[in-house]
Backbone as JSON, one array per atom type, in Angstrom:
{
  "sequence": "MTPLVLLPGMMCDARLFAPQVAAFEGTRNVTVPVMRGDTVTAMAQDVLDNSPKRFALAGLSMGGIVAMEMLRLAPDRVDRIALLDTNPKAEHEAVQAMREPQIAKVQDGHLSSVMRDEMKPNYLTDGPRRAAILDLCMDMAATLGADAFVAHSRALQTRPDQQDTLRNATLPALILCGRDDALCPVHRHELMASLMPHATLHIVENAGHLPTLEQPEETTATLARWLEA",
  "N": [[93.55, 111.82, 68.26], [95.61, 109.85, 70.74], [95.83, 111.46, 73.76], [99.04, 113.11, 75.06], [101.02, 112.81, 78.11], [103.5, 114.48, 79.71], [106.19, 114.05, 81.96], [108.29, 115.93, 83.86], [111.8, 115.94, 85.07], [113.57, 115.99, 88.33], [113.24, 119.2, 89.7], [112.8, 120.43, 87.28], [110.68, 122.02, 84.76], [108.06, 122.47, 82.37], [109.67, 123.2, 80.33], [111.86, 121.38, 80.02], [110.94, 119.61, 78.11], [110.42, 121.33, 76.04], [111.12, 121.17, 72.95], [109.98, 118.91, 72.38], [107.13, 119.16, 72.89], [106.69, 121.34, 71.1], [106.94, 119.83, 68.68], [104.74, 118.07, 68.69], [102.21, 119.08, 69.61], [100.56, 120.01, 67.66], [99.25, 118.11, 66.71], [98.16, 116.57, 68.78], [96.81, 116.46, 72.09], [98.91, 117.74, 74.39], [100.09, 117.62, 77.51], [102.15, 118.99, 80.36], [102.35, 118.35, 83.43], [102.39, 119.91, 86.74], [103.96, 118.18, 89.19], [102.84, 117.44, 92.37], [103.15, 117.01, 95.84], [105.06, 115.14, 98.27], [105.61, 112.48, 98.21], [106.23, 109.73, 95.98], [103.93, 108.27, 95.31], [101.91, 110.16, 95.97], [102.44, 112.1, 94.14], [101.92, 110.91, 91.59], [99.3, 110.1, 91.88], [98.27, 112.75, 92.12], [98.79, 113.59, 89.39], [97.48, 111.63, 87.97], [94.77, 112.33, 88.87], [94.29, 114.75, 87.38], [94.64, 114.35, 84.83], [93.62, 113.16, 81.21], [91.22, 110.53, 80.54], [92.38, 108.15, 79.18], [95.76, 107.76, 77.97], [98.88, 108.62, 76.42], [102.09, 107.88, 78.14], [104.99, 109.58, 79.3], [108.01, 110.09, 80.95], [110.84, 111.66, 82.39], [113.62, 110.84, 84.33], [113.17, 111.79, 87.49], [110.45, 112.13, 86.77], [110.08, 109.91, 85.21], [110.16, 108.11, 87.43], [107.85, 108.6, 88.67], [105.86, 108.13, 86.59], [106.16, 105.37, 86.38], [105.04, 104.63, 88.78], [102.6, 105.71, 88.24], [101.86, 103.84, 86.35], [101.75, 101.52, 87.9], [99.47, 102.19, 89.64], [97.36, 102.72, 87.96], [97.1, 100.93, 85.63], [95.24, 100.56, 83.56], [94.71, 103.02, 82.35], [96.87, 104.0, 81.19], [98.0, 104.21, 77.72], [100.49, 103.57, 76.54], [104.04, 103.74, 77.45], [106.71, 105.75, 78.01], [110.07, 105.57, 79.18], [112.56, 107.65, 80.36], [115.93, 108.16, 81.03], [116.05, 107.24, 83.6], [115.16, 105.3, 86.7], [114.39, 102.18, 87.89], [114.47, 101.22, 90.29], [114.36, 101.1, 94.0], [115.69, 103.85, 96.06], [118.97, 103.85, 97.0], [120.56, 103.4, 100.02], [122.82, 104.82, 100.79], [122.5, 107.16, 99.0], [120.28, 108.12, 99.75], [120.92, 109.19, 102.12], [122.91, 111.05, 101.52], [121.17, 113.05, 100.46], [120.24, 114.42, 102.8], [122.0, 116.41, 103.91], [122.04, 118.13, 101.53], [119.28, 118.87, 101.49], [119.18, 120.38, 103.96], [120.82, 122.46, 103.26], [119.59, 123.91, 101.26], [117.22, 124.58, 102.5], [118.15, 126.39, 104.16], [118.67, 128.49, 102.58], [120.36, 128.08, 100.15], [119.69, 127.26, 97.66], [120.39, 127.81, 94.94], [123.63, 127.29, 95.05], [123.64, 124.64, 95.78], [122.38, 123.49, 93.44], [124.11, 124.36, 91.37], [126.84, 123.46, 92.2], [126.41, 120.89, 93.1], [124.69, 119.17, 91.88], [124.17, 120.04, 88.97], [126.55, 119.53, 87.64], [126.4, 116.79, 87.02], [124.44, 116.38, 85.18], [124.81, 116.53, 82.24], [126.55, 115.86, 79.07], [129.64, 116.62, 77.53], [129.36, 119.19, 75.0], [128.02, 121.44, 72.58], [125.54, 122.51, 73.37], [125.86, 122.45, 76.02], [126.32, 124.57, 77.95], [124.2, 126.43, 77.7], [121.86, 124.94, 78.27], [122.71, 123.99, 80.93], [122.35, 126.58, 82.05], [119.59, 126.93, 81.59], [118.73, 124.85, 83.24], [119.29, 125.9, 85.89], [117.63, 127.88, 85.92], [114.99, 126.84, 85.67], [115.21, 125.57, 88.23], [115.25, 127.66, 89.88], [112.86, 128.78, 89.58], [110.99, 126.96, 90.41], [111.7, 126.58, 93.08], [112.88, 126.32, 96.6], [110.84, 124.92, 98.29], [110.05, 123.04, 96.49], [112.2, 121.61, 95.92], [112.84, 120.31, 98.35], [110.57, 118.61, 98.56], [110.58, 117.21, 96.22], [113.17, 115.7, 96.78], [112.45, 114.21, 99.12], [110.47, 112.72, 98.21], [111.84, 110.98, 96.29], [113.74, 109.93, 98.01], [112.06, 107.95, 99.34], [110.91, 106.32, 97.42], [109.27, 103.52, 95.86], [110.56, 100.31, 94.89], [110.04, 99.47, 91.37], [110.39, 97.06, 89.77], [108.63, 94.84, 89.45], [106.42, 96.07, 88.82], [107.2, 96.72, 86.03], [107.74, 94.2, 85.01], [105.19, 93.19, 84.88], [103.97, 94.75, 82.86], [102.06, 95.0, 79.88], [102.09, 96.72, 77.88], [102.94, 98.91, 74.98], [106.24, 99.86, 75.0], [108.81, 102.43, 75.43], [112.15, 102.64, 76.22], [114.62, 104.99, 76.95], [117.7, 106.57, 76.82], [120.59, 108.8, 77.52], [123.76, 108.24, 76.15], [125.77, 109.02, 77.75], [124.81, 109.34, 80.35], [125.33, 110.11, 83.69], [123.79, 109.91, 85.98], [121.66, 108.03, 85.84], [122.59, 105.36, 84.59], [123.36, 103.52, 81.47], [123.07, 100.66, 81.94], [121.04, 100.53, 83.69], [118.88, 101.07, 82.13], [119.06, 99.1, 80.14], [118.26, 96.92, 82.03], [115.56, 97.66, 82.54], [114.39, 97.34, 80.07], [114.82, 94.76, 79.61], [113.08, 93.59, 81.52], [110.51, 94.42, 80.71], [108.07, 93.17, 78.54], [107.43, 94.14, 76.02], [109.18, 96.13, 75.14], [111.23, 98.54, 73.75], [114.53, 99.5, 73.38], [116.49, 102.45, 73.32], [119.46, 103.98, 72.75], [120.82, 107.34, 73.2], [123.46, 108.92, 71.38], [126.12, 111.08, 72.32], [124.92, 112.49, 74.49], [123.68, 113.22, 77.84], [122.15, 113.23, 80.73], [119.75, 114.59, 79.93], [118.51, 114.26, 77.3], [116.27, 115.14, 75.95], [116.65, 117.79, 75.51], [119.61, 117.84, 75.02], [119.96, 116.31, 72.7], [117.66, 117.02, 70.84], [116.21, 116.46, 68.39], [116.8, 113.76, 67.59], [115.68, 112.63, 69.96], [113.06, 113.34, 69.85], [112.39, 112.42, 67.36], [112.48, 109.67, 68.07], [110.66, 109.3, 70.09], [108.48, 109.93, 68.44], [108.15, 107.83, 66.91], [107.49, 105.79, 68.71], [105.0, 106.95, 69.7], [103.62, 106.12, 67.46], [103.47, 103.49, 67.13]],
  "CA": [[94.88, 111.07, 68.86], [95.76, 109.63, 72.14], [96.73, 112.51, 74.42], [100.47, 112.68, 75.73], [101.47, 113.51, 79.29], [105.0, 114.42, 79.77], [106.39, 114.33, 83.17], [109.62, 116.3, 83.81], [112.58, 115.38, 86.23], [113.52, 116.97, 89.37], [113.5, 120.71, 89.81], [112.48, 120.84, 85.93], [109.49, 122.37, 84.3], [107.81, 122.08, 81.11], [110.86, 123.51, 79.29], [112.5, 120.34, 79.65], [110.33, 119.16, 76.89], [109.85, 122.29, 74.93], [111.27, 120.59, 71.52], [108.75, 117.62, 71.96], [105.87, 119.76, 72.89], [106.54, 122.19, 69.84], [106.66, 118.88, 67.64], [103.53, 117.02, 69.07], [101.06, 119.79, 70.05], [99.88, 120.34, 66.51], [98.45, 116.85, 66.32], [97.38, 115.78, 69.83], [96.81, 117.43, 73.2], [100.17, 117.46, 75.28], [100.3, 118.27, 78.82], [103.35, 118.72, 81.09], [101.68, 118.64, 84.62], [103.2, 120.11, 87.99], [103.73, 116.99, 90.12], [102.6, 117.98, 93.58], [103.48, 115.95, 96.72], [106.26, 114.77, 98.87], [105.89, 110.98, 97.93], [105.88, 109.28, 94.53], [102.67, 107.91, 95.2], [100.98, 111.29, 95.96], [102.76, 112.74, 92.84], [101.2, 109.88, 90.75], [97.79, 110.46, 92.01], [97.82, 114.04, 91.5], [98.68, 113.73, 87.95], [96.19, 110.86, 87.43], [93.47, 112.98, 88.91], [94.17, 115.71, 86.55], [94.87, 113.81, 83.15], [92.54, 112.44, 80.36], [90.95, 109.15, 81.1], [93.64, 107.43, 78.77], [96.85, 108.71, 77.64], [100.26, 108.18, 76.32], [102.81, 108.75, 79.26], [106.4, 109.65, 79.04], [108.59, 110.74, 82.04], [112.31, 111.68, 82.43], [114.4, 110.95, 85.74], [111.88, 111.64, 88.53], [109.15, 111.98, 86.03], [110.1, 108.51, 84.8], [109.85, 107.29, 88.6], [106.53, 109.04, 88.8], [105.21, 107.47, 85.6], [106.2, 104.07, 86.82], [103.93, 104.55, 89.85], [101.25, 105.78, 87.55], [101.46, 102.48, 85.87], [101.33, 100.75, 88.9], [98.17, 102.61, 90.3], [96.22, 102.7, 87.08], [97.64, 100.29, 84.42], [94.17, 100.71, 82.38], [94.65, 104.3, 81.89], [98.2, 104.2, 80.36], [98.11, 103.36, 76.68], [101.91, 103.35, 76.31], [104.97, 104.51, 78.3], [108.22, 106.02, 77.63], [110.75, 105.94, 80.48], [113.79, 108.44, 79.83], [116.97, 108.37, 81.8], [115.31, 107.0, 84.97], [115.57, 104.26, 87.36], [113.13, 101.51, 88.45], [115.02, 100.72, 91.75], [114.19, 102.21, 95.33], [116.86, 104.64, 96.32], [120.05, 103.29, 97.71], [120.75, 103.99, 101.52], [123.89, 105.99, 100.63], [121.94, 108.24, 98.31], [119.21, 108.71, 100.57], [121.63, 109.97, 103.34], [123.4, 112.1, 100.7], [120.23, 114.02, 100.32], [119.89, 115.15, 104.1], [122.71, 117.76, 103.9], [121.48, 119.07, 100.47], [118.02, 119.48, 102.0], [119.45, 121.39, 104.92], [121.64, 123.62, 102.64], [118.36, 124.45, 100.49], [116.4, 125.05, 103.64], [119.09, 127.57, 104.69], [118.72, 129.59, 101.38], [121.42, 127.86, 99.2], [119.33, 126.32, 96.51], [121.4, 127.93, 93.76], [124.82, 126.54, 95.07], [123.49, 123.13, 95.77], [122.21, 122.97, 92.19], [125.2, 124.54, 90.64], [127.9, 122.66, 92.65], [126.23, 119.19, 93.67], [123.58, 118.4, 90.91], [124.19, 120.22, 87.58], [127.66, 118.77, 87.01], [126.14, 115.21, 86.75], [123.47, 116.28, 84.19], [125.01, 116.68, 80.82], [127.74, 115.35, 78.59], [130.11, 117.9, 76.89], [128.76, 119.41, 73.77], [127.79, 122.9, 72.16], [124.48, 122.91, 74.12], [125.95, 122.33, 77.32], [126.17, 125.93, 78.82], [122.87, 126.95, 77.45], [121.11, 123.95, 78.89], [122.93, 124.19, 82.36], [121.59, 127.6, 82.45], [118.1, 126.61, 81.62], [118.25, 124.02, 84.42], [119.32, 126.81, 86.87], [116.31, 128.92, 85.96], [113.87, 126.1, 86.11], [115.23, 125.22, 89.6], [114.95, 128.71, 90.77], [111.5, 129.09, 89.38], [110.37, 125.93, 91.38], [112.09, 127.05, 94.67], [113.25, 125.44, 97.75], [109.95, 124.12, 98.77], [109.88, 121.84, 95.42], [113.56, 120.87, 95.86], [112.72, 119.5, 99.59], [109.37, 117.74, 98.25], [111.16, 116.2, 95.31], [114.09, 115.11, 97.43], [111.79, 113.45, 100.14], [109.84, 111.65, 97.09], [113.17, 110.26, 95.62], [114.43, 109.0, 99.01], [111.07, 106.93, 99.81], [110.13, 105.86, 96.32], [109.13, 102.22, 95.76], [111.12, 99.61, 93.69], [109.05, 99.22, 90.42], [110.61, 96.33, 88.92], [107.66, 94.1, 89.42], [105.34, 96.93, 87.94], [107.47, 96.67, 84.78], [107.42, 92.77, 84.62], [103.81, 92.94, 84.77], [103.4, 95.83, 81.95], [102.18, 94.38, 78.48], [101.84, 97.83, 77.01], [104.29, 99.37, 74.2], [107.22, 100.83, 75.95], [110.26, 102.86, 75.0], [113.23, 103.04, 77.35], [115.45, 105.86, 76.19], [118.63, 107.19, 77.77], [121.69, 109.24, 76.87], [124.93, 107.31, 76.32], [126.74, 109.34, 78.97], [124.14, 109.73, 81.7], [126.0, 109.53, 84.91], [122.96, 109.68, 87.23], [120.96, 106.91, 85.3], [123.52, 104.86, 83.39], [122.75, 102.66, 80.37], [122.91, 99.55, 82.39], [119.62, 100.68, 84.34], [117.75, 100.91, 81.08], [119.02, 97.7, 79.78], [117.54, 96.27, 82.81], [114.2, 98.07, 82.26], [114.18, 96.92, 78.81], [114.61, 93.29, 79.83], [112.0, 93.31, 82.36], [109.35, 94.81, 79.95], [107.95, 92.16, 77.43], [107.14, 94.98, 74.75], [109.9, 97.49, 75.31], [112.35, 99.02, 72.74], [115.63, 100.31, 73.99], [117.17, 103.4, 72.49], [120.54, 104.81, 73.29], [121.01, 108.5, 72.43], [124.81, 109.13, 71.54], [126.37, 112.55, 72.56], [123.77, 112.91, 75.41], [123.85, 112.77, 79.21], [120.86, 112.83, 81.55], [118.82, 115.16, 79.44], [118.59, 114.04, 75.84], [115.5, 115.86, 75.2], [117.41, 118.98, 75.24], [120.94, 117.79, 74.44], [119.71, 115.87, 71.34], [116.17, 116.95, 70.7], [115.76, 115.83, 67.07], [116.69, 112.31, 67.6], [114.91, 112.19, 70.92], [111.65, 113.55, 69.35], [111.89, 111.41, 66.32], [112.21, 108.43, 68.65], [109.19, 109.45, 70.74], [107.22, 109.9, 67.42], [108.05, 106.4, 66.5], [106.76, 105.12, 69.99], [103.64, 107.08, 69.85], [102.68, 105.59, 66.35], [103.74, 102.08, 67.16]],
  "C": [[94.93, 110.82, 70.26], [96.43, 110.94, 72.81], [98.01, 112.23, 74.97], [100.52, 113.62, 76.98], [102.83, 113.28, 79.44], [105.3, 115.0, 81.29], [108.03, 114.69, 83.43], [110.54, 115.7, 84.94], [112.63, 116.36, 87.4], [113.99, 118.4, 89.35], [113.58, 121.1, 88.13], [110.87, 120.95, 85.66], [109.31, 121.9, 82.97], [108.81, 122.37, 79.98], [111.82, 122.46, 79.18], [112.24, 119.64, 78.4], [109.83, 119.92, 75.73], [110.11, 121.76, 73.38], [110.11, 119.59, 71.24], [107.48, 118.13, 72.11], [105.63, 120.53, 71.66], [106.18, 121.09, 68.58], [105.39, 118.17, 67.57], [102.31, 117.82, 69.25], [100.27, 120.06, 68.88], [98.97, 119.29, 66.21], [97.81, 116.25, 67.51], [97.58, 116.68, 71.15], [98.0, 116.66, 74.14], [99.94, 118.25, 76.46], [101.6, 118.03, 79.35], [102.85, 119.17, 82.58], [102.69, 119.08, 85.56], [103.02, 119.05, 88.75], [103.77, 117.59, 91.61], [102.52, 116.89, 94.63], [104.81, 115.73, 97.34], [106.47, 113.14, 98.93], [105.76, 110.91, 96.55], [104.41, 108.96, 94.28], [101.58, 109.05, 95.15], [101.16, 112.12, 94.79], [101.96, 112.09, 91.82], [99.89, 110.15, 90.84], [97.41, 111.7, 91.7], [97.79, 114.27, 89.97], [97.55, 112.81, 87.38], [94.84, 111.73, 87.59], [93.26, 114.33, 88.17], [94.54, 115.49, 84.9], [93.75, 113.06, 82.58], [92.31, 111.07, 80.94], [91.98, 108.21, 80.58], [94.61, 108.18, 78.06], [98.17, 107.84, 77.51], [101.12, 108.85, 77.45], [104.29, 108.59, 79.03], [107.23, 110.5, 80.32], [110.16, 110.38, 82.01], [112.83, 111.87, 83.9], [113.28, 110.66, 86.76], [110.63, 111.36, 87.76], [108.89, 110.45, 85.55], [109.51, 107.73, 85.89], [108.34, 107.48, 88.82], [105.59, 108.32, 87.81], [105.09, 105.97, 85.81], [105.14, 103.77, 87.92], [102.65, 104.92, 89.37], [100.6, 104.5, 86.99], [100.85, 101.6, 86.77], [99.72, 100.82, 89.63], [97.1, 102.46, 89.34], [96.54, 102.43, 85.72], [96.38, 100.57, 83.28], [94.13, 101.99, 81.74], [95.76, 104.72, 81.1], [98.16, 103.56, 79.01], [99.41, 103.02, 76.15], [102.72, 104.25, 77.23], [106.28, 104.6, 77.74], [108.93, 106.25, 78.97], [112.28, 106.45, 80.02], [114.71, 108.54, 81.1], [116.53, 108.53, 83.29], [115.84, 105.71, 85.63], [114.46, 103.48, 88.27], [113.38, 101.18, 89.78], [114.67, 101.56, 93.02], [115.8, 102.77, 95.56], [117.79, 104.08, 97.3], [120.32, 104.09, 99.2], [121.74, 105.14, 101.37], [123.33, 107.21, 99.95], [120.95, 108.96, 99.15], [119.71, 109.6, 101.73], [122.39, 111.25, 102.82], [122.37, 113.33, 100.68], [120.01, 114.82, 101.5], [120.78, 116.44, 104.0], [122.23, 118.52, 102.74], [120.1, 119.65, 100.88], [118.32, 120.62, 103.02], [120.01, 122.53, 104.25], [120.37, 124.51, 101.99], [117.55, 125.11, 101.43], [116.83, 126.43, 104.1], [119.21, 128.6, 103.74], [119.75, 129.35, 100.37], [120.98, 126.96, 98.05], [120.36, 126.52, 95.32], [122.76, 127.29, 93.85], [124.49, 125.17, 95.07], [123.19, 122.57, 94.21], [123.4, 123.19, 91.33], [126.43, 123.65, 91.04], [127.73, 121.08, 92.83], [125.47, 118.58, 92.46], [123.93, 118.9, 89.39], [125.42, 119.69, 86.96], [127.55, 117.46, 86.47], [125.01, 115.27, 85.72], [123.85, 115.94, 82.88], [126.32, 116.08, 80.24], [128.37, 116.75, 77.92], [129.47, 118.02, 75.5], [128.36, 120.82, 73.75], [126.67, 123.28, 72.81], [124.65, 123.05, 75.47], [125.73, 123.61, 78.29], [124.88, 126.45, 78.85], [121.66, 126.1, 78.38], [121.34, 124.02, 80.46], [122.16, 125.53, 82.77], [120.24, 127.67, 82.55], [117.67, 125.8, 82.9], [118.36, 124.85, 85.61], [118.04, 127.46, 86.97], [115.12, 127.94, 86.17], [113.89, 125.77, 87.65], [114.69, 126.55, 90.4], [113.44, 129.1, 90.76], [110.57, 128.18, 90.21], [110.59, 126.3, 92.68], [112.51, 125.84, 95.29], [112.23, 124.43, 98.15], [109.88, 122.6, 97.89], [111.04, 120.91, 95.67], [113.35, 119.87, 97.24], [111.6, 118.35, 99.4], [110.04, 116.67, 97.37], [112.26, 115.18, 95.97], [113.56, 113.91, 98.35], [111.04, 112.27, 99.23], [110.75, 110.69, 96.59], [113.43, 109.38, 96.86], [113.4, 107.77, 99.32], [110.5, 106.25, 98.53], [110.22, 104.28, 96.36], [110.0, 101.52, 94.71], [109.77, 99.18, 92.83], [109.52, 98.17, 89.47], [109.55, 95.11, 88.55], [106.48, 94.6, 88.67], [105.74, 96.76, 86.43], [107.38, 95.21, 84.34], [105.99, 92.52, 84.13], [103.03, 93.84, 83.33], [103.43, 95.12, 80.58], [101.98, 95.47, 77.5], [102.9, 98.14, 76.17], [105.04, 100.15, 75.05], [108.43, 101.22, 75.07], [111.15, 103.15, 76.25], [114.34, 103.56, 76.47], [116.37, 106.39, 77.27], [119.83, 107.8, 76.91], [122.77, 108.46, 77.24], [125.75, 107.79, 77.73], [126.13, 109.93, 80.05], [124.98, 109.02, 82.78], [125.09, 109.38, 86.04], [122.15, 108.34, 86.9], [121.51, 106.19, 84.25], [122.68, 103.9, 82.61], [122.36, 101.41, 81.08], [121.42, 99.48, 83.16], [118.58, 100.46, 83.22], [117.99, 99.62, 80.3], [118.19, 96.82, 80.83], [115.96, 96.46, 82.76], [113.66, 97.31, 81.06], [113.89, 95.28, 78.96], [113.47, 92.89, 80.55], [110.6, 93.46, 81.63], [109.21, 93.92, 78.76], [107.88, 93.02, 76.06], [107.78, 96.14, 74.83], [110.9, 97.46, 74.23], [113.3, 99.88, 73.49], [116.23, 101.14, 73.07], [118.17, 104.28, 73.22], [120.82, 106.13, 72.58], [122.6, 108.96, 72.48], [124.95, 110.65, 71.71], [125.33, 113.23, 73.37], [124.13, 112.49, 76.75], [122.37, 112.37, 79.6], [119.76, 113.69, 80.96], [118.65, 115.26, 78.0], [117.5, 114.9, 75.21], [115.86, 117.31, 74.78], [118.74, 119.01, 74.57], [120.79, 117.33, 72.8], [118.34, 115.85, 70.91], [115.63, 116.63, 69.53], [115.74, 114.55, 67.01], [115.76, 111.96, 68.72], [113.4, 112.33, 70.52], [111.19, 112.55, 68.4], [111.67, 109.96, 67.02], [111.0, 108.37, 69.48], [108.0, 109.45, 69.69], [107.07, 108.66, 67.06], [107.27, 105.69, 67.5], [105.41, 105.38, 70.07], [102.99, 106.53, 68.59], [102.76, 104.12, 66.2], [102.27, 101.24, 67.39]]
}
C-alpha cells in the first residue's frame, strides 16, 4: 500500500495523530516526521528528503501548510493529500506582528505561559476530552521546546500563499476541519475545497482545531475513505 506521511501542527509531535497511526500502521508504512527548519520551504524540503519516493500526505494546521509546500515543490511525489484545520493563505500582517511578543516571551523562558494563556484556549471546543487533550498539548510543546516554538513561528510568519498550488492540483484531496475551529475556520476550508478540482470537504461536528484527538473515530474513518478512494 502507498506509504502515509502525517505532518503535525505547531508545537505538536506524533501524539497528535496517535489514533490514526494506531489504525493505519498495521496495513501501511506510516511516518510522522519531525519538521526541521525555520521556513516552510525548508521544512517541506526536509520532509521530502526523508520520505518515500511516492506517498499519501496529510497535514494538520502548520503541517497542512508544509504539506501544501511539498505539493508545490514535488507534485509528482504526492499520491493524494489531506489538509486538516489549516490555511492556504499567507499570514496576515497583524498576526505576523502578534507573534513577535510571543517569541520574545518564549526566548525569555516563558514557553509554558505562552502556550497556556495565548494559544491553548484557541485550540479546542468544549467536550469531555478537552482537559486531557489540552494537557497533552502542553506536554508536546514542552517536549519540543523553545527553539522549536521560534522556528515554527518564523516559518508561519513568512509562509507563501498556496492558492495557486491548490488550483493546479489534480490529485485526490480531502479537506477536513472541526466545526468549531477558531484558528482555521470552516470558510477557509470551503475555499480550499472550491480551489481543488478533486477535493472532498468534511466538517467534523463537536471538534475544534484538533479533530484527530477530539473526534478520533470520525476523523480516522474519513481519512480511511480518502486513502482508499
